[in-house]
C-alpha positions in Angstrom: 21.3 8.8 -34.9 17.4 9.9 -33.7 17.1 10.8 -30.3 15.1 8.0 -28.3 12.3 10.2 -26.9 11.2 10.9 -30.4 11.0 7.8 -31.6 7.2 6.2 -31.4 6.2 3.2 -29.0 5.2 1.0 -32.1 8.4 1.5 -33.7 10.1 0.5 -30.4 8.0 -2.4 -30.9 8.4 -3.3 -33.7 12.4 -2.3 -33.8 12.3 -4.9 -30.9 9.8 -8.0 -32.8 12.7 -7.6 -35.6 15.0 -8.7 -32.9 16.8 -5.1 -31.5 16.5 -6.4 -28.0 17.5 -2.4 -26.2 14.1 -0.7 -28.3 12.6 -3.1 -24.9 15.0 -0.8 -22.8 13.9 2.1 -24.2 10.0 1.5 -24.1 10.8 0.2 -20.2 12.5 3.1 -19.1 9.8 5.6 -20.8 7.0 4.4 -19.0 8.4 2.6 -16.2 7.9 6.0 -13.4 3.8 5.5 -14.1 3.5 1.8 -14.2 5.4 2.1 -10.8 3.3 4.3 -9.4 -0.2 3.0 -10.3 1.0 -0.5 -8.7 1.8 1.0 -6.3 -1.5 3.1 -5.8 -2.2 -0.3 -5.7 -0.8 -2.7 -3.3 1.5 0.5 -1.0 4.4 -2.4 -0.8 7.4 -1.2 -2.5 8.8 -4.7 -2.8 5.3 -6.7 -4.5 5.6 -3.6 -6.1 8.9 -4.3 -7.4 7.6 -8.4 -8.2 4.1 -7.4 -10.5 6.1 -4.6 -12.6 9.0 -7.4 -13.2 5.5 -9.9 -14.0 4.3 -7.3 -16.5 7.6 -7.1 -18.7 7.7 -11.0 -18.5 4.0 -11.0 -20.2 4.8 -8.3 -22.1 7.6 -10.5 -23.7 6.4 -13.1 -24.2 3.5 -11.8 -26.1 5.9 -9.6 -28.2 7.8 -12.5 -29.3 5.0 -14.7 -30.0 3.7 -12.2 -32.2 0.3 -11.5 -30.1 0.5 -8.0 -29.9 -1.7 -6.1 -32.0 -2.6 -3.0 -30.1 -1.1 -0.4 -32.3 -0.2 3.3 -31.0 -1.3 2.0 -27.9 1.7 0.4 -24.9 1.0 2.4 -22.1 -2.7 0.8 -21.7 -2.3 -2.1 -23.0 0.8 -2.4 -19.9 -1.0 -1.3 -17.9 -4.7 -3.9 -18.5 -1.4 -6.0 -17.7 -0.1 -4.5 -14.6 -3.9 -4.2 -13.0 -4.8 -8.4 -14.0 -1.7 -8.8 -12.1 -2.9 -6.9 -9.3 -6.2 -8.8 -9.2 -4.4 -11.6 -9.6 -1.5 -10.8 -6.0 -4.9 -9.8 -4.4 -6.6 -13.4 -5.4 -3.5 -15.2 -4.1 -2.6 -13.5 -1.0 -3.6 -14.4 2.6 -3.6 -10.4 3.0 -7.2 -10.6 3.3 -8.4 -8.6 6.5 -8.3 -10.0 9.2 -11.8 -11.2 11.1 -11.4 -9.6 14.9 -13.6 -12.6 17.3 -15.5 -10.4 18.8 -20.1 -10.8 18.8 -20.2 -8.5 16.1 -20.1 -11.1 13.0 -18.5 -9.1 9.5 -18.5 -11.0 6.5 -16.4 -8.0 4.9 -13.6 -9.1 7.1 -12.4 -12.2 4.4 -14.4 -9.4 1.2 -10.3 -8.8 0.2 -10.8 -9.2 -3.2 -12.1 -5.9 -5.5 -14.2 -8.6 -7.1 -16.0 -9.4 -4.6 -17.9 -6.1 -4.5 -21.5 -7.3 -5.2 -21.0 -9.4 -2.1 -19.7 -7.0 0.0 -22.8 -4.7 -1.2 -25.9 -7.6 -0.3 -24.3 -9.1 2.5 -23.9 -4.7 3.7 -28.0 -5.3 3.8 -28.0 -7.7 6.3 -27.7 -8.4 10.0 -25.4 -9.7 11.3 -27.2 -12.7 13.3 -28.7 -13.6 10.5 -25.5 -13.6 8.6 -24.0 -16.0 11.1 -27.1 -18.4 11.2 -26.4 -18.5 7.1 -22.7 -20.0 7.3 -24.8 -23.4 8.6 -25.9 -23.5 5.1 -22.7 -24.2 3.3 -21.1 -27.2 2.1 -19.0 -28.9 4.8 -16.0 -28.1 3.1 -16.4 -24.3 2.4 -17.8 -24.0 6.0 -14.9 -25.2 7.9 -12.2 -22.6 5.5 -15.2 -20.2 6.1 -14.9 -20.5 10.1 -11.5 -20.8 9.6 -10.5 -17.7 8.9 -13.0 -16.4 10.3 -12.9 -17.1 13.2 -9.9 -18.8 13.7 -8.1 -16.0 12.3 -6.0 -18.7 10.7 -4.1 -18.1 7.8 -4.4 -19.8 4.0 -0.8 -21.5 5.1 -2.2 -23.1 8.1 -5.6 -24.4 7.0 -4.2 -25.9 4.2 -1.9 -27.1 6.7 -5.0 -28.2 8.7 -7.3 -29.0 6.1 -4.5 -31.5 4.2 -5.6 -29.2 0.7 -3.0 -27.0 -1.4 -3.4 -23.5 -0.7 -5.5 -23.2 -4.0 -7.8 -25.8 -3.3 -8.6 -24.0 0.2 -8.5 -20.0 -1.4 -11.2 -21.1 -4.1 -13.3 -23.2 -1.2 -13.0 -19.2 0.3 -14.1 -17.9 -2.8 -16.5 -20.8 -3.1 -18.1 -20.2 0.5 -18.0 -16.5 -0.4 -20.1 -16.5 -3.5 -23.0 -18.9 -1.8 -23.0 -16.6 1.1 -24.1 -14.5 -1.0 -26.7 -16.6 -2.6 -27.7 -17.5 0.5 -28.3 -14.0 2.0 -30.4 -13.0 -1.3 -32.5 -15.9 -0.6 -33.2 -15.2 3.1 -34.0 -11.6 1.7 -36.5 -12.2 -0.4 -37.7 -13.8 3.1 -37.5 -11.6 5.1 -39.7 -8.8 2.1 -42.2 -11.7 1.8 
């Protein structure tokens, strides 16, 4: 019998697609340490790491079963990309955005827990806090409402959802749009300042 370690990833994938379930076990075992460490380095929580690790392989299995895998010989980078996307999804969906401390020092990054909002952070960082506070009033009412509840009242998205009568996803969506609109307003405001 061939030694497990000498079988390439692509051979194991082919075997799994052809119905040898055990081949997947070998693949998981081979890469679990690196994948687990990678996910843990991002989320810093063992339980969440476990969940994302499981979800990664559920996605891997679905893709392989559908015959949609075509990254010959690049199994690990592909799996890492899936895990990375799931980590991003986790941060988007979770309520673990840094909470806003209710002080006069208004700081919008306290709600920018989403790594994909770096451009917003950059622009907002250049602004004076009191100017940003003024701009909140220019937001559409429903976005302003979520932003104020989140930042001034330190409410969780679950509480915001209960208070506004919309789903948590809708509340998160409004928050995201509020931040995008804040960025646009700040850019507009910056031009006024320059002129």
